[in-house]
N, C-alpha and C positions, 0 to 999 in steps of 0.2 A: 503495501499500500504506499511505500515512498517512493514509485517512479512518478516522473514527471506528467501533471496533467495537463493536456492542452485544449483550450475553448478556442474555437474560430467564432468570431461575431461579423455577420456580412449585413452591412448598412446602419443605419440610425448614428445616433451620436454614440461614441465610443464609450461604453459601458467601465471600462477599466482605469478611464482618467480621475485622477484625485483618489485612487485607491491604494492601498497597500497590500499588494497580493501575496499570497502565501509562499513560501521558498519553491514548493513543489508544483506551482501551477504558473502556464505561462497562457498570456491572453493576446490571440492573433486577432487583427481587426484588419478589414477591406471593406471599402466600398462597393456597392454592387457593380458599376461597370467595370472596378478593376480586378473581380474574382478570379477571372480564368489565367491572367498575367502572373497575378500573385502565386496560386498555385502551381504554376509552369515554373517560378523564380523558386520555389521553395524546394520543388523535385530537383532542379539544378543543382542546389547547394548540397544537396545528398551524393551528387555524383560523384566527386573527386574524392569522396572517403572511401579507398578502394577495398576495407576491410568491414564496411558498413554500408554496401552499395544496396540502392533500391532493389526490389525484386523483379524479375523477367519474367515476364506472363507472354506466351506465345499466343496469337492470334493470327489463324491461318498461317501465312509465311512468314509474317512480321512480328518482331520482338517489340513489345509494348514495356516502357519502365514503369513500375508501379511502386507508393511511396512505401519506405520502410518502417513507418509509424502513421497512426490514424489519429485523427483529434476525437477528442473523449466527447465533445460534444460542439455540435454546430447550430449555432443561433441564427435565425432569420429574422432580423428586425425590420426590413423593407420588402416591398413585393417584387420577386422576378420571374420572369418566363420561365417554366418549367425547365424549358430547353438549356437554359443557360446555367442550370443548376449540374447538368449532366458532368462537368471537369469534377465536382465534387466526389462522384461514385466510389473511386476506389479511396478518398481519405477518410471516410466516415462509415461506422457500423450502422446496422439496421437498428431503429429505435433509439438513436442517438441525434436526431434532428428537431429543434424545437423551433416554433414561431410565436410571435406575438400573438395572443388572441384577436387582437383588435385588426388583423391581416385576414382578407379574405384569400384564400389560397386555391388555387385551380389545379386538380390532380388528373393526370391520365391515365388510363387503364394500367399500364405497364411503365408508367413513368417512374422520375426520380422520388417524387414524395412517395407514392406507393410503396415502392421497394423499399424505402428506408423507414416506410410506415411513420411518416412525421406527425409531429402532434402539438398542440398549443401548450404553452408554460406560463399561468400566471404571473410568475416572477418578473417575467420579459417586461411587462408592462407598469412595474412600480419603479418610482423614480429613486429609490435607496438602491443601489446595486451592491452595497455590502453584502444584504441579504442573499443576493443571488450567489454571490462568490461563496458564501459561509455554505449553503447549499448544496453546491458544487464540490465543494470540498468534503462534504460528509456523504453525499450520494455516489460521487461517480470515481469510487475507488476500484482499482485493479482485482480482478479474480473474484471469486465467490466463496463464502462459506457458510455452511449449517452444520449442527449437531444437536443430541439430545440428552437430556437425562433421562434415563430409563424407569421404567416401573421398579426395578429392583432395586434403586437408588432412594428409595423412600424410606424414612426413618419416622415410624408411627409414634405418636403420644397414648402414653398408657391409659388416658383418661378415658377413651371411646370403651362402651362396654357392650358393643354390638358386635356383629360377627364380619370376621375379616378373611378374606381369602384372594389367593394370587391364582390369576389364568395366565400361567407361563411368564411370558414376557408382555403378554398383550394388555392386561389392564390388572388394576389392585382394587378389589371389591370390598367396599363397607357397607353393610345393611345393617338398618336398625334406627335409634333415636339420637339424632346428632345433638339434642338440646335446643333449648328455647333462644339462646344468645349465639351469636357467631363464636365459635371454640377451636383452637387450634387441632386439626386432626393427626396431618403429617408434615413433614419437613422433607427438602430434598437434600440430601447428605452431603452433596457437592455444590459448592460454589459457582457461579457463573461469573468469567472475569469481565472486567471492564474492557472496552474494546477504545480505539481512536474514532472509531465511527459508531453511529448508532446501533443499538441492537433489539433485533425483534422477538419475542416471546409468544408462543402459542401452545395452549395446554390442551391436549386431546382429553374429553371424559364425556360420558354418559349418565345421566341419572333418570331415576324413576321415583315418583311420588313427590312430596313435598320439599326440597332441598334447597336450600340456598347456600350459596358460595362465595368466598372472598380469597383472594392472592395478597399475603403480605410479603413485601419484598423490602429486606434491609440492605440500604446502602454501607458496606463497611470501607472505612477506611483503608487507602492503600498502606501496607507494610504490616496492619493489623490483623487479630486473629477474629476479636468479636466486637471491636468498637464499632459502634453504630455512628454514621453522620447522621442518616435520617431514614425512615421509614414511611413506604406509602402502601395505602390498601386500595386495591382495585377492586371493584364491587362485581357484583354479578354481573349488572347488566354491559359493565365496561369489557367483560371478558367477550364479548361477541366480536370482538376488534383486537388484533395483536397487540401485544403490549410493548412501548417502545421506550427504550432507554438510552438516552443521549449519552454520549462520553463526560466525564466528570473528571480530571486531573487529581483530585483527592480521593477518590473512589477506587480501592481496588479489585472490590468484587460484589455479586449482589448474591443473597441469601433469602430462598422463596420458601413460604409456609402457605400451606392450603387449609382454610378454615371452612367451617361448615355449621348448618343449623338446621332443623327441619326433623322430617322422618322420612324415610325411603331408603333408596340407595344409589350408590356412586359407584361409578366405573371409571377410575382413575388411569389413565395412561400416561405416554411420556410427555414431557414438556420440551417442547423444541426451541431452539434459538438459532438465530440465522443474523447475520451481518445485515443491517436494512438498507435499501435505495430510497427511503423516505417518498415513496409513492411512484419512483420512476419503473420499478420492476423487482420481482421476487428474485433474489439471488444475483441473477443478470438483469442487466438494463432492458427491460422489456419482457422479462419472464413473467409468467402470470401463476396464480395459485389457484386452486377452486377446492371447494370442502362441501362434503356432504351434510346429510342431517346427524351425522355422528362425530362431527366435527374433524373425520379422517380428511387427507389433502391429497390431491393431484398437483404436480408442479408441470407446467409445460412453457415451452420458448420456439416461438415461429419467427423462421428469417424468409421471406420473400424468395432470397436471392436474386437469380435473372427474369423472375416471374415465368419461366418456360418448364413445360414438365420435363420429369415428373415431379411430384411432391414426395420426398424420402421420410419416412416418421424413422424415427430410434428410439426404441424402448431402453431405458438404461438397465444396466446390469445393479446386482446387488452390489451396495456401497453403505458403508458406516455413516461416512461424511455425507450430508445432504446438499443435495445440488445437481447439476446438469453434467450428464457424461456425453462426450462424444462431440461438442461443438466442433473444434478446429477440423476433425476428422469430416465431418458432415459438412463444413461449410468449402473443403477442399474441391468437393465434388461439385460445386456450382450450381445445383440445383436449389429450388425452395426446400426450406426442411423444417421439421419439426421435433425438438426433442421432447422427451416424455418421462417423467422420473416419479417414483413410489416412496415416499419419505416414511412411511408408516415402519412398526417394528424396528427391528436392529439394524435393517438396511434394505428394506421392502417388502411387502407382503404380495408380488406377484400380481399387482394391477388388477385383482378381482375384490369384490365385496359385495356391497347390496346394489340393489338396481339403480340407486343415486349415484353410486360411486361410477359405476360401469357405463352410464350414461354420458357423465362428464366427459368420459376419454374419448366415447364415439363422437359426441358433439365438437370437442376441441377439434378433432381431425376433420370433422365435417365442415367445420368453420373456416379451416385452412384452406379447404380445398375450394369452398367458395369465394373466399378472397380472392384466390387465384384464378378462378374461372375453370377449375378442372372437375373432372368427374371420378369415378373410380377405376377407370381403365388407364388413369394417369396418376397412379398411387402406387408405391411400394412401402411395405411395412418391414420392418428388420430390428433384430434384437439381437445381444449374445446371452448367454446365460439364462439369468432371471428375466432378462428382456424378450426372450424367445417367446417365453409363454404369454405375454402380452402380445406379441406382433401374432401369433398363433392364435389365439381367442378372439381378438377383436378383428382377426380376417375373416370369420363368420359373420359379421357385423356388416363390413365394409367391401369383401370379395375383391381385392386390389388385383392390380395387373401382375405384381409378382411380390414374394415374399422370401426375405434373405434372413436365415437365423444360425446360429452358432451354437453347439451345445444345447439341444433343445429340451425343453419340459414340456410334458402333457399331463403326467401324472404325479401332482404334489403329494396326493396321498401315499403314494409308493416310495417319494422319497422322504416321507416321514418314518414310514415303517422302516425304511433301512437303517435308522438308526439303532434299532435292536443289535445287529449284526456287523454290518458294512462298515457303517460309519459311528462307532458309538459315542454317543454325547455330541456329535457333530452336527451343524447347522440345524440349531434346534428351532430355529425362525419356520420350518416347515411344519413342526408340529402347533407352533404358535397360531399358523394360518389356519389348521384344520379348528382350531378353537374358536378364532374368530368368525368362520364361516357357519360352523354348526355346533358349536358349543361342546365339542368333544376331540379327542386325540387318539382313539381308539382305531382297531381296523375298520369297525363299521364306518366310523366318520371317513376314514380313506378313501373307502370304496364310494362314498356317496359326494365327495368333494370330486374325485375322478371322474366319475357319471357326469357329475355338472359338465365337466369341460367337453367330454365327448358328445352328451346331447347339444350342447351348444356349438360345437365343431360340424357336426353332421347335419345341420339344418342348412349351410350353406351350398350354394352353386359355385363350384372351384372350377368349371370348365374352361373359364378364362384367366385363370390364375395359375403363373408359373411358380413351383416350390423350388428352392435352393436350400440345401442341409448338408452343414458339417458337423457333424457327431464324433464322440470318443468312443472307440471300440470297447474299452472296459470301465464307461462312466460307472461311478458310483454313488450316482444321484438319482438320476433317472433313466436307468441303463437301457429300458426297451422302449424310449420315446422313439427314436427314429425307426425302428421296427412297427412299431404300431402304425407310423403315419404312412409307413412304405405299405401294410398290409391294407390299410384304409384305402388309399391309390389304386391298389391294385385292380381294381374292378371298376375303377371310376374314371370317367375323360377328362383329367387335368394331368399335367405335366410335374412329375418330381424328379429330380436329380438330386444325389447326394455324394458327401465324400467322406470317408471314415479316417480317424487318425488315433495311432496307437497311444494310449495312456487311459488315465482317471480323469474324471470332470476337470480339475483344476490343471492339468497336465498340458503341455503345448499350445498354450494360449496364443503365443505367436503366430503360428501355423494358422490357427483358425482365423485370427484378424487378419491375416495375409489373403486366405482362401475368401473371408469375407468382403475386402474389399475389392478382389478381383470379380467376384459375381457383379458387385455395382457396377464396375468400368464397363464390365461386357453387357450388363442391361443397358446403360447410359450411351454405349456406343452402338451397338447393334439394333437396339429396339428404339431409342430415342433421337439418335442422330447426333449425339454428342460426342467431342473428341476427348480422347484418354485423357485422365489425369494424371 
């Protein structure tokens, strides 16, 4: 987060005048008329540095110089014809173009503004530019980060006399009388570190009966163990939105305690914490978060690319750190792409849940298709490991042109049962998924969850879908996934081709990823007329 932040203002009065900018911020200003020449000059300045040259991008038979850095934000303060913005294309990422809300911007179907998903920003019309600078300093940090405090990280107060039980790592359940006044119920045993940017907290929970909740957040002095600078009580109503904690140099960490009153049942899940973009996106600038009625989340990031087919959808694999996987990999392909991430449980819950949760995922993909003006014949679903389950499952809803998966899962139930002998006490998340879906994790529950996948999968018409599958010959998670898919395809009219590699599930990932990218390249070149990447 200490890298240089670069802001470009186009037109209007230079907002950086008379401001003391942070050391790690550069403010570039150019008039609307001088934009193209200014960018050309910036690019030429990069050329002499032989060890830090701009990238070389092949276009047809010519070679085009591209910048070796991008602006973190481009601010449009005056109207420009959209065609005059095209020189900016390589200089700014999607979602990072902002314009004053007083401007009437005219966007063509595949022009710069829609490719960059430009949006108005209220702060651009305020007279005090220092607030804008402070906002960008907090919101436009490099990278992404998120994690969680788990159910197992709970210290329960002895005052509660009701029933207490753990549902694996999925939830901690309290049932009974919580009292007439808000009373401490449990505290998370680990503190949340203070960051140099804002932190957002989101607590997963469900409740039944009449239960009122609150979170107490103690701000602990830096260097102290339990010396409290101040405490804040987050009321029940305020829990409908993420809790924002702004940086404070005097604070070292935050301790969180859950309070409750009333009668009923509370199912407490993990407490998520993420570096906040302050409204510019979830984790990444432009990232989205969707929540179902159980406060469970789906994370998506849509990049329109060049607005040409296909839309490539990538489901993230299992990851303990919360965030998006595969950004640079998918962007390098040049196509529009959609990243989908599941932040539940330890590292994901395989993208399935109640009907609301699953509809969120289908809707997100359809919305991206609609934005681009594509249909399902211009859609590729893909994923690796856990992500394969999402790609395969939602292929039944979307019937894409192609499906590219490596190390497939079809039977989570079998994966959970394999903990008995093949992987003792390893990948317990699979058992937690069964608990979350059907309330048990025995063999009957395993069969029920696996049946759900196949009932859903078999409803689709895959006659126009091509399946490309790489699998491990000695997979110790879902060993028969490829065989099941092959058996199902044997008497159907769809195309499936596979490649097996020696090893267990987590062996030879390098070969699987290379194969995965090769399949993408083949589809893009042979079926969509794109140049090889």
